[in-house]
C-alpha positions in Angstrom: 6.9 16.9 -28.4 3.5 16.8 -30.3 0.6 14.1 -29.7 -0.8 12.2 -32.2 -3.5 10.2 -32.8 -3.4 6.5 -32.1 -3.1 4.3 -35.2 -5.6 1.3 -35.3 -8.5 0.1 -32.8 -8.3 1.0 -29.4 -6.6 -1.6 -27.0 -9.3 -4.1 -25.2 -10.2 -3.3 -21.4 -9.3 -6.4 -19.5 -12.2 -7.0 -17.3 -11.9 -7.7 -13.7 -12.5 -11.1 -13.7 -9.9 -11.6 -16.3 -7.4 -9.6 -14.5 -7.6 -11.3 -11.1 -6.9 -14.8 -12.9 -3.8 -12.7 -14.5 -2.9 -10.5 -12.4 0.5 -11.4 -10.0 0.0 -10.2 -6.9 3.3 -7.9 -5.4 4.6 -9.6 -2.7 5.5 -6.4 0.4 8.7 -7.8 1.1 11.5 -8.8 -1.6 14.7 -11.6 -1.5 16.4 -9.2 0.3 14.3 -9.0 3.4 13.5 -5.3 2.7 10.4 -4.0 2.2 9.1 -3.3 -1.5 9.5 0.1 -3.1 6.3 -0.7 -4.9 4.0 -1.9 -2.1 5.1 1.2 0.6 4.6 3.7 -2.4 1.1 2.3 -3.0 0.2 2.4 0.4 1.4 5.9 1.1 -0.6 6.8 -1.7 -3.6 5.0 -0.5 -2.8 6.2 2.8 -4.1 9.7 1.9 -7.0 8.9 0.5 -8.0 6.6 3.4 -6.8 9.6 6.1 -9.0 12.2 4.1 -12.2 9.7 4.6 -11.8 9.4 7.6 -12.9 12.7 7.8 -10.5 13.2 10.9 -12.4 10.8 13.1 -10.7 7.2 14.2 -10.3 4.0 11.8 -11.0 0.7 12.4 -8.7 -0.8 10.2 -9.6 -5.2 9.9 -6.6 -7.5 11.6 -4.2 -9.3 9.3 -2.2 -7.2 6.2 -4.2 -4.6 5.9 -3.7 -3.6 10.0 0.1 -4.7 9.5 -0.1 -1.7 6.5 -2.3 1.3 7.7 -2.6 0.4 11.0 0.6 2.1 12.8 0.7 5.2 10.0 -3.2 5.3 11.0 -3.0 5.2 14.7 -0.3 7.9 15.4 -2.2 10.2 12.4 -5.9 10.2 14.1 -7.3 10.5 16.9 -8.5 7.5 19.4 -11.8 7.1 20.9 -15.5 5.2 20.0 -16.8 5.1 17.7 -14.6 4.5 15.0 -15.0 4.0 10.9 -15.4 0.6 10.3 -12.0 -0.8 7.3 -12.8 -3.7 4.8 -11.2 -4.9 1.4 -13.6 -4.9 -1.4 -12.9 -6.0 -4.6 -13.8 -8.5 -7.6 -12.8 -11.6 -6.2 -14.4 -10.8 -2.3 -18.0 -11.9 -1.4 -19.6 -8.2 -0.3 -18.8 -7.4 3.2 -21.8 -7.9 6.1 -22.3 -5.4 7.1 -20.9 -3.3 4.8 -18.1 -1.3 6.0 -18.0 2.5 6.1 -14.9 2.9 3.9 -13.7 0.1 1.4 -10.2 -0.9 0.0 -11.1 -1.3 -3.6 -7.7 -1.8 -6.0 -7.6 -0.1 -9.0 -7.8 -0.7 -12.6 -4.3 -0.8 -14.0 -5.3 0.2 -17.2 -7.9 2.8 -16.7 -7.0 3.7 -13.7 -10.5 3.3 -12.0 -11.4 2.3 -8.7 -13.4 -1.1 -7.8 -17.1 -0.1 -7.5 -18.6 -1.9 -4.6 -22.4 -2.0 -4.1 -23.4 0.0 -1.0 -22.8 3.8 -0.5 -19.8 3.9 1.5 -16.8 5.6 0.6 -14.2 3.9 -1.5 -10.4 4.0 -1.6 -8.4 3.5 -4.3 -5.1 0.8 -3.5 -3.3 -0.6 -7.1 -4.4 -3.9 -8.0 -1.4 -6.2 -7.5 -1.1 -4.6 -4.0 -4.3 -4.8 -3.5 -4.5 -9.2 -4.7 -1.9 -9.7 -1.9 -3.5 -7.9 0.7 -6.8 -10.0 -0.4 -4.4 -13.1 -0.6 -6.8 -13.6 -3.7 -4.0 -16.1 -5.1 -3.3 -17.9 -1.6 -7.3 -20.0 -2.8 -7.9 -22.7 -4.7 -10.1 -22.6 -7.3 -10.7 -26.6 -5.8 -9.5 -29.0 -2.8 -6.8 -30.3 -2.0 -6.8 -33.7 -1.8 -4.7 -37.0 -1.3 -0.8 -35.6 0.2 2.9 -36.2 -1.1 4.1 -39.6 -2.2 6.0 -41.8 1.3 10.1 -40.1 1.9 9.0 -37.1 -0.3 9.4 -33.7 1.6 8.6 -30.2 1.1 11.6 -28.1 0.0 9.3 -24.9 -0.4 11.7 -22.1 0.4 10.2 -19.5 3.3 8.4 -16.2 2.6 11.2 -13.8 3.4 10.8 -12.3 6.7 11.3 -8.3 7.0 14.0 -6.4 9.0 11.3 -4.4 10.6 7.6 -3.1 10.4 6.0 -1.9 7.4 6.1 2.2 6.9 4.4 3.1 3.6 6.4 5.7 1.8 5.9 9.5 3.2 6.8 11.9 0.6 3.8 9.9 -1.5 1.9 10.0 1.0 2.1 13.9 1.3 2.3 14.2 -2.7 -0.9 12.8 -2.8 -2.7 14.1 -0.1 -1.8 18.0 -1.4 -3.3 17.2 -4.4 -7.1 16.0 -2.9 -9.9 18.5 -2.9 -10.4 17.3 0.8 -6.6 18.9 1.5 -9.1 22.4 1.5 -10.8 21.1 5.4 -8.9 23.0 8.3 -8.2 19.7 10.0 -6.0 18.4 7.1 -4.5 21.8 7.3 -3.3 21.0 10.5 -2.6 18.1 10.1 0.4 18.7 6.7 2.1 20.9 9.4 2.1 18.5 11.6 3.1 15.9 9.6 6.2 18.1 7.9 8.5 17.1 11.4 7.1 14.0 12.3 8.6 12.8 8.8 11.8 13.1 9.5 12.0 11.4 12.3 10.0 8.5 10.8 12.6 8.5 8.2 15.6 8.9 9.8 15.2 7.1 13.1 15.0 3.7 11.7 17.7 4.7 9.4 20.4 5.4 12.3 18.6 2.7 14.1 20.0 0.2 11.2 23.1 1.9 10.7 24.4 1.8 14.1 23.2 -2.0 14.1 25.6 -2.8 11.1 22.8 -2.6 8.9 23.6 -0.6 6.2 26.7 1.1 5.2 27.1 4.1 3.5 29.2 5.6 0.8 30.4 8.6 -0.3 28.5 11.6 -1.5 27.8 11.8 -5.2 28.2 15.2 -6.7 26.2 16.6 -9.4 26.6 19.5 -11.0 28.4 21.3 -8.2 24.9 20.3 -5.5 25.1 16.7 -2.9 22.9 14.1 -3.4 22.1 13.2 -0.5 19.0 11.0 -0.8 20.9 8.1 -1.7 24.1 8.4 0.4 23.7 4.7 2.1 22.3 1.6 0.8 20.6 -0.3 2.4 
């Protein structure tokens, strides 16, 4: 395969303002009540950057969706103790946090791959823009106040949002893959964490699967064989 120059003008880069208006956020829970694989992968990549930005010190994340996404993993990977570094969302649809956080969780442009650059001198951690939109709750903010109410005799029939079957877990394979490619991984404390993370990944992945199997939430099918090698990654269906 050979590369050939593109014919015609280069596509125009969508501005952050237009992107925030048009891009649909990705909810973390699918209609099947399982966590979105895309959200888990995006969180795993951002977790690696967040861990490197922490420099091995405790990190305090804001309550809500950010804590649900990263809190449990950071508590397991980083030591406890004051004073922790602060983390906050920053982006084109949010006001600048005051005081400025030590680490800003910012959206990553889907066209250019560049991360949003907030004001200040703190460190930034990129996150896929559609997942970031959900954490920021952008589409839940209405541009104008709602007035009035429903007509008499009319009841809301909006379906309830899907409820996940367990706590959120970032994709640990994406986490380790991303961490191994960061320049900060050469630091001794991250090298030691990578060695310790290997066995913990197995227990983190296998324990919930075994618990779900015991509860009857998953059904195992016969293993798949391909070219004489057994494929075990997809031996069970959730």
